[in-house]
C-alpha positions in Angstrom: 0.3 -48.4 43.7 0.4 -47.6 47.1 1.6 -43.7 46.9 0.7 -44.0 43.3 -2.6 -43.7 44.3 -1.6 -40.8 46.7 0.3 -38.7 44.7 -0.8 -34.9 44.2 -1.6 -34.3 40.9 1.7 -32.5 39.1 1.8 -29.4 37.7 1.2 -29.7 33.3 4.4 -27.3 33.4 8.3 -29.1 32.8 9.5 -26.8 35.5 6.8 -27.2 38.0 6.9 -31.3 37.6 10.5 -30.8 38.1 10.1 -28.6 41.3 7.7 -30.9 42.5 10.1 -33.6 42.3 13.1 -32.8 44.0 11.4 -32.5 47.4 14.4 -29.2 48.3 13.4 -27.3 45.8 9.4 -27.6 45.5 7.5 -23.9 46.0 4.3 -25.0 46.5 3.1 -24.5 49.9 0.7 -27.9 49.5 3.1 -30.3 48.1 5.7 -29.5 50.5 3.4 -29.8 53.4 2.6 -33.1 52.0 5.4 -33.8 51.5 6.9 -33.1 54.9 3.6 -34.9 56.5 4.9 -38.1 55.0 8.1 -38.1 55.1 7.6 -37.3 59.0 4.7 -39.9 59.7 5.7 -42.9 57.3 8.7 -43.6 58.7 7.7 -44.1 62.8 4.7 -45.6 61.3 5.9 -48.1 59.2 8.8 -48.4 61.7 6.6 -49.4 65.1 4.5 -51.6 62.2 7.7 -53.6 61.1 8.7 -54.6 64.7 5.5 -55.5 65.9 4.9 -57.5 62.7 7.4 -58.9 62.2 8.0 -59.8 65.9 3.8 -61.5 66.1 3.8 -62.9 62.6 7.4 -64.8 63.3 6.5 -66.4 66.3 2.8 -67.2 64.8 4.8 -68.8 62.0 6.4 -70.4 64.3 4.0 -71.7 66.6 1.9 -73.2 63.6 4.6 -75.5 62.3 5.7 -77.1 66.0 4.1 -80.8 65.4 1.0 -80.9 67.0 -1.3 -83.3 67.6 -4.3 -82.1 65.8 -4.3 -79.7 63.5 -6.9 -78.1 61.0 -7.8 -76.2 58.0 -8.1 -73.6 60.0 -4.1 -73.5 60.9 -4.0 -73.5 57.3 -5.6 -70.3 56.8 -3.5 -68.7 59.7 -0.1 -69.4 58.6 -0.7 -68.2 55.0 -2.0 -65.1 56.5 0.6 -64.9 58.9 3.8 -65.5 55.7 1.8 -63.1 53.5 1.9 -60.6 56.6 5.3 -61.2 57.4 6.5 -61.4 54.0 5.1 -57.8 53.8 6.4 -56.1 56.7 10.1 -57.0 55.5 9.9 -54.5 52.2 8.6 -51.4 55.0 12.8 -50.5 56.0 13.3 -49.6 52.2 9.8 -47.8 52.3 11.1 -45.9 55.8 14.7 -44.8 53.9 12.6 -43.8 50.8 10.9 -41.0 53.3 13.6 -40.4 55.5 15.6 -39.2 52.1 12.9 -37.1 51.2 11.8 -39.7 48.1 14.6 -40.6 47.1 15.0 -44.2 45.6 18.8 -46.1 45.8 17.8 -49.5 46.0 17.5 -49.9 42.2 14.5 -50.5 39.5 13.6 -53.9 40.3 13.0 -53.3 44.0 10.8 -50.7 43.5 8.7 -52.3 41.4 8.6 -54.7 44.0 7.5 -52.3 46.5 4.1 -51.5 45.1 3.5 -55.4 44.1 4.2 -56.2 47.9 1.9 -54.3 49.6 -1.6 -54.7 46.9 -0.5 -59.0 46.9 -1.0 -58.5 51.0 -3.2 -57.0 50.9 -5.4 -58.4 48.9 -4.1 -62.2 50.5 -5.4 -60.7 53.5 -9.0 -60.0 52.6 -9.4 -63.3 51.1 -7.7 -65.7 53.9 -9.9 -63.5 56.6 -12.8 -63.9 54.6 -12.6 -67.6 53.8 -11.3 -68.3 57.0 -14.9 -66.7 58.3 -16.8 -68.9 56.0 -15.0 -71.8 57.2 -15.8 -71.2 60.6 -19.2 -70.3 59.9 -19.9 -73.9 57.6 -18.3 -75.7 60.9 -20.8 -73.5 63.8 -23.8 -74.3 60.9 -22.9 -77.7 59.6 -20.3 -79.8 61.9 -20.9 -82.8 59.8 -22.4 -82.5 56.4 -19.3 -79.9 55.1 -16.2 -82.1 57.2 -14.7 -83.0 53.4 -14.9 -79.2 52.7 -13.1 -78.0 55.2 -10.4 -80.7 55.1 -6.4 -79.8 55.3 -5.8 -80.9 51.9 -8.8 -78.3 50.2 -7.3 -75.9 52.7 -3.8 -76.0 51.2 -5.5 -76.5 47.6 -7.6 -73.5 48.1 -4.5 -71.1 49.4 -3.0 -71.8 46.7 -6.1 -70.6 44.6 -5.8 -67.4 46.4 -1.8 -66.9 46.0 -2.0 -67.3 42.4 -5.0 -65.7 42.0 -3.8 -62.6 43.5 -0.2 -62.8 42.3 -1.4 -63.1 38.9 -3.7 -60.0 39.1 -1.1 -57.8 40.5 1.7 -58.5 37.7 0.6 -55.1 36.5 1.7 -53.0 39.1 5.4 -54.6 37.9 5.5 -52.0 35.0 6.0 -48.7 37.0 9.3 -48.5 38.5 12.0 -45.6 39.3 12.1 -42.8 37.4 15.0 -39.9 37.8 14.7 -36.0 37.3 17.4 -33.2 38.8 19.6 -35.9 40.2 16.4 -37.6 42.8 15.4 -41.0 42.0 11.4 -41.3 42.1 9.3 -44.4 43.6 6.4 -45.0 44.6 4.6 -42.3 42.8 1.2 -41.6 41.1 2.0 -41.8 37.1 -0.6 -38.6 36.0 -0.7 -40.2 32.2 -1.6 -43.6 34.0 -4.6 -41.6 35.7 -7.9 -42.6 33.4 -6.1 -46.8 33.7 -5.7 -46.5 37.5 -9.4 -45.7 37.8 -10.3 -48.5 36.3 -8.0 -50.8 37.7 -9.4 -49.3 41.6 -12.9 -49.9 40.3 -12.1 -54.0 39.6 -10.3 -53.7 42.9 -13.4 -52.1 44.9 -15.8 -54.4 44.2 -13.5 -58.0 43.7 -11.0 -57.3 45.7 -12.8 -55.9 49.0 -16.5 -55.4 48.9 -17.3 -58.9 47.5 -15.7 -60.5 50.6 -16.7 -57.6 52.9 -20.6 -58.8 52.1 -19.4 -62.7 52.7 -18.0 -61.1 55.7 -21.3 -59.9 56.5 -23.3 -62.5 55.5 -21.4 -64.7 57.6 -22.1 -62.8 60.6 -25.7 -62.5 60.5 -25.9 -66.0 60.0 -24.4 -67.3 62.5 -26.0 -64.4 65.0 -29.4 -66.0 63.7 -28.3 -69.9 64.1 -26.7 -68.8 67.8 -30.0 -67.5 69.1 -32.1 -70.3 67.3 -30.0 -73.5 68.4 -30.1 -74.3 71.4 -26.8 -75.8 72.4 -25.8 -78.3 74.8 -22.3 -80.0 74.8 -19.7 -77.5 76.2 -17.7 -78.9 73.3 -19.9 -77.1 71.1 -20.5 -74.2 72.5 -17.0 -73.5 71.9 -17.0 -73.9 69.0 -19.6 -71.0 68.2 -17.8 -69.0 70.6 -14.7 -69.4 68.3 -16.5 -69.0 65.1 -18.4 -65.8 66.5 -14.8 -64.3 67.8 -12.9 -65.1 64.4 -15.9 -63.3 62.4 -16.2 -60.5 65.2 -12.2 -59.7 64.8 -12.2 -60.2 61.4 -15.3 -57.2 60.7 -13.0 -55.3 63.2 -9.9 -55.2 61.0 -11.9 -54.9 57.7 -13.6 -51.6 59.2 -10.8 -50.6 60.7 -7.5 -51.3 58.5 -9.2 -51.9 55.0 -12.7 -49.6 54.2 -11.5 -46.6 55.4 -8.2 -46.9 52.7 -10.6 -48.5 50.0 -12.7 -45.3 50.4 -10.4 -42.5 50.7 -8.4 -44.3 47.7 -11.5 -44.2 45.5 -12.1 -40.7 46.5 -8.3 -39.7 45.8 -9.2 -40.9 42.1 -11.9 -39.7 41.3 -11.8 -35.9 42.5 -8.0 -36.2 40.5 -6.9 -32.5 39.9 -9.4 -31.4 42.8 -9.0 -33.1 45.9 -7.3 -30.9 48.7 -4.2 -31.6 50.8 -6.2 -32.4 53.8 -7.7 -36.1 51.6 -4.4 -36.3 51.0 -3.4 -36.7 54.2 -6.6 -38.9 55.2 -5.0 -41.1 52.2 -1.6 -41.2 53.9 -3.3 -42.2 57.7 -5.4 -44.6 55.8 -2.7 -47.0 54.1 -0.7 -46.6 56.7 -4.2 -48.8 58.9 -4.1 -50.7 55.7 -0.8 -52.1 56.8 -1.0 -52.2 60.1 -3.4 -55.1 60.0 -0.3 -57.2 59.6 -0.1 -56.4 63.8 -3.6 -57.3 64.3 -3.6 -60.4 62.9 -1.5 -62.0 65.6 -4.5 -61.3 68.3 -6.8 -63.4 66.2 -4.5 -66.3 65.8 -4.0 -65.8 69.7 -7.8 -65.7 70.5 -9.9 -67.6 67.5 -6.9 -70.4 66.2 -7.5 -74.2 66.8 -5.3 -75.1 69.6 -3.2 -72.2 69.4 -2.9 -71.3 73.0 -1.7 -74.8 73.6 0.8 -75.2 70.8 1.9 -71.7 72.2 2.6 -73.1 75.7 3.8 -76.1 74.6 6.7 -74.2 72.8 7.8 -71.8 75.3 8.2 -74.6 77.4 10.3 -76.4 74.9 12.7 -73.5 74.6 12.9 -73.0 78.6 12.3 -76.6 80.2 12.6 -75.3 83.8 9.4 -73.0 83.3 7.5 -77.0 84.0 8.9 -76.7 87.3 8.8 -73.1 88.2 5.1 -71.3 87.9 5.1 -68.2 86.6 3.3 -65.5 89.1 2.7 -62.8 87.1 -1.6 -62.0 86.6 -0.8 -62.3 82.6 1.0 -65.9 83.1 -2.2 -66.9 85.7 -4.5 -66.2 83.3 -3.2 -67.6 80.5 -2.8 -71.0 82.6 -6.7 -71.0 83.7 -7.9 -70.1 80.2 -6.2 -73.2 78.5 -7.3 -75.2 81.2 -10.7 -74.0 80.7 -10.5 -74.5 76.7 -9.1 -78.1 77.6 -11.7 -79.2 79.9 -14.1 -78.3 77.4 -13.0 -79.8 73.9 -12.9 -82.8 75.7 -16.3 -82.7 77.0 -17.6 -84.1 73.4 -15.4 -87.5 73.6 -16.0 -88.1 77.2 -19.8 -88.0 76.0 -18.9 -89.7 73.2 -17.7 -92.5 75.6 -20.3 -92.8 78.4 -23.0 -93.3 75.1 -20.5 -96.1 74.1 -20.4 -97.5 77.4 -24.3 -97.6 77.5 -24.7 -99.3 74.4 -22.8 -101.5 75.7 -24.5 -102.9 78.5 -27.9 -102.2 77.2 -28.8 -99.1 79.1 
């Protein structure tokens, strides 16, 4: 559906339709310019996203799956988000091959049907996982003890399962459109002009349920957590760390929404609403914003590192396990020094509430 939502309207004459399908024979300057732009832009962008997305999310999944003394619901949501991103980036080499062959598909009809399906399953599972992650952070900050049962690991896995089932089931209609062969050229990821009304309806539903509702929820969480931080004085350093992580999570999630998802949903809607009247510049804009939407797979690992629960400690422990000599030889690079200081500072701040609790227990025993 991604390329389906981006294709220029095909002319009604059959001869002109055949010429547009075969890139080498196209005689429409605007159509050829768009096809040239896609052939040059998509492969480079998708290869970059594939490399960084595969490395970042692959390493993140490996770190999350390592045994650790403490696990939280936040890590469960982040693990599922990383799995969704990794599954999607594995499909990008097929897209690169398609555009390098001047929009000629060689991998069969079933694989073609899966391309659009995987794109949108990843996009909307990412949106929902990011939203739920921010809500959990917000609840843990505003009501840290009252809602512990709601943020348990078991409930987190149940909610992740519901999100997967809901998004995958609601996207099954994307599997109905496969590859088409015309003039010895097999096209895939193309929009069918005969289904434009149906696609417009699907787009409006996805726009409201898949984007605006999560984005409004995220914005409300951001405003409420800012209000909470401005009103309440937090005496303990451990709680300050919790508030900082919650704020970091919501801010980074908002950045991902505004940079990756908002531009694509806006331009995709304009593209469909203006079907038959849109310009080449709008078409190129949709191509670029689609790539930005796919690039969220590269930004999510940054969220894990800066806002994940114990992710830095897990990563450090994993690297030491793989390279035992690292425990004896200290890294002198500035990045290594910063990472070590940051991990030590976070660990000390997280231990403050436990130390205060033990101190209060000792005072109670002695009647102080």
